[in-house]
C-alpha positions as CSV (number, residue, x, y, z in Angstrom):
1,M,114.4,66.9,85.0
2,K,110.9,67.0,84.0
3,S,108.7,69.9,86.0
4,I,105.5,70.9,86.7
5,S,103.3,74.3,87.0
6,V,101.4,74.7,89.6
7,S,97.8,75.2,87.0
8,E,98.8,72.1,85.6
9,L,99.2,70.3,89.1
10,K,95.9,72.4,90.2
11,A,94.2,70.3,87.0
12,R,95.5,66.9,87.9
13,L,94.8,67.1,90.9
14,D,91.1,68.5,90.6
15,K,90.6,65.5,87.9
16,G,91.2,62.7,90.8
17,D,94.8,61.8,89.0
18,D,96.2,59.1,91.3
19,I,99.5,61.2,91.4
20,Q,101.7,61.8,94.9
21,V,102.3,65.2,96.2
22,I,105.6,65.1,98.5
23,D,106.7,68.7,100.9
24,V,110.5,69.0,101.1
25,R,109.9,72.0,103.1
26,E,110.8,71.4,107.0
27,Q,107.1,70.9,109.6
28,M,107.1,74.9,110.8
29,E,107.3,75.7,107.2
30,Y,104.7,73.3,106.7
31,D,103.0,74.3,109.5
32,I,102.2,77.7,107.7
33,C,100.9,76.7,105.0
34,N,100.6,73.5,102.6
35,I,98.7,71.8,99.5
36,G,98.3,68.5,101.8
37,G,101.3,66.8,100.3
38,E,102.8,64.4,102.5
39,L,105.1,66.0,104.2
40,I,109.3,64.6,104.1
41,P,111.8,67.2,104.9
42,M,114.4,67.5,103.0
43,G,117.5,66.1,105.1
44,E,115.2,63.2,106.4
45,I,114.2,61.8,101.9
46,M,117.1,59.1,101.8
47,E,115.8,57.3,104.8
48,N,112.4,57.0,103.0
49,L,112.5,56.4,99.9
50,D,110.6,53.4,100.6
51,K,107.6,56.2,100.9
52,I,107.9,57.9,97.7
53,S,105.8,55.5,95.3
54,R,107.3,54.7,91.4
55,D,104.3,53.3,90.5
56,K,102.8,56.5,89.8
57,D,103.6,60.4,88.8
58,V,105.3,62.2,92.1
59,V,105.5,65.7,92.6
60,I,107.4,66.8,94.5
61,H,107.5,70.6,96.0
62,C,109.1,73.2,98.1
63,R,108.9,77.3,99.1
64,S,110.3,78.2,95.3
65,G,111.4,75.2,93.6
66,G,114.8,74.8,94.4
67,R,115.1,72.7,97.1
68,S,113.1,70.5,95.3
69,G,114.8,70.8,92.4
70,S,118.0,69.0,94.0
71,I,115.9,66.5,95.4
72,V,114.6,65.0,92.1
73,Q,118.0,65.6,90.6
74,M,119.1,63.3,93.2
75,L,116.4,60.5,93.4
76,D,116.3,60.6,89.2
77,S,120.5,59.5,89.5
78,K,118.7,56.4,92.4
79,G,116.3,55.1,89.2
80,F,112.9,57.0,89.4
81,T,111.6,57.9,86.4
82,N,107.8,59.6,87.6
83,L,109.3,62.3,89.4
84,H,108.1,65.9,88.8
85,N,109.5,69.3,90.0
86,L,107.0,72.0,91.5
87,T,107.8,74.9,89.5
88,G,107.9,77.7,91.4
89,G,106.7,75.9,94.6
90,I,103.9,76.7,97.5
91,L,104.9,80.7,96.2
92,A,103.8,79.7,93.0
93,W,101.1,78.3,94.1
94,A,99.6,80.7,96.1
95,D,100.4,83.3,93.5
96,E,98.2,81.3,91.2
97,I,96.1,79.0,92.4
98,D,95.0,80.2,96.2
99,P,96.1,83.9,96.7
100,S,94.6,83.8,100.6
101,M,97.3,81.2,101.0
102,P,99.7,82.6,103.7
103,K,103.7,83.3,102.0
104,Y,106.7,83.6,103.7
């Protein structure tokens, strides 16, 4: 499974790279804090495969990296080759990138 650190993701976003960021947490978690990714809760991924790009890098994240890692592995088995798990999830983002972000 490919992964990306929060600092690598931030650098790519700051450069304006054309990447898709997908948040697989639940709506209530997203409402607490988010980094602007597209919300597709883990339980809804399979019905929304058409929303996941196959043409550019896709970063999938959750709270700490566990759920998103499972999703990346599952989608790798479905033929996706462009997915990256965000190491440490949004907690790492709050720790390393935006300390003002609420954590839960």
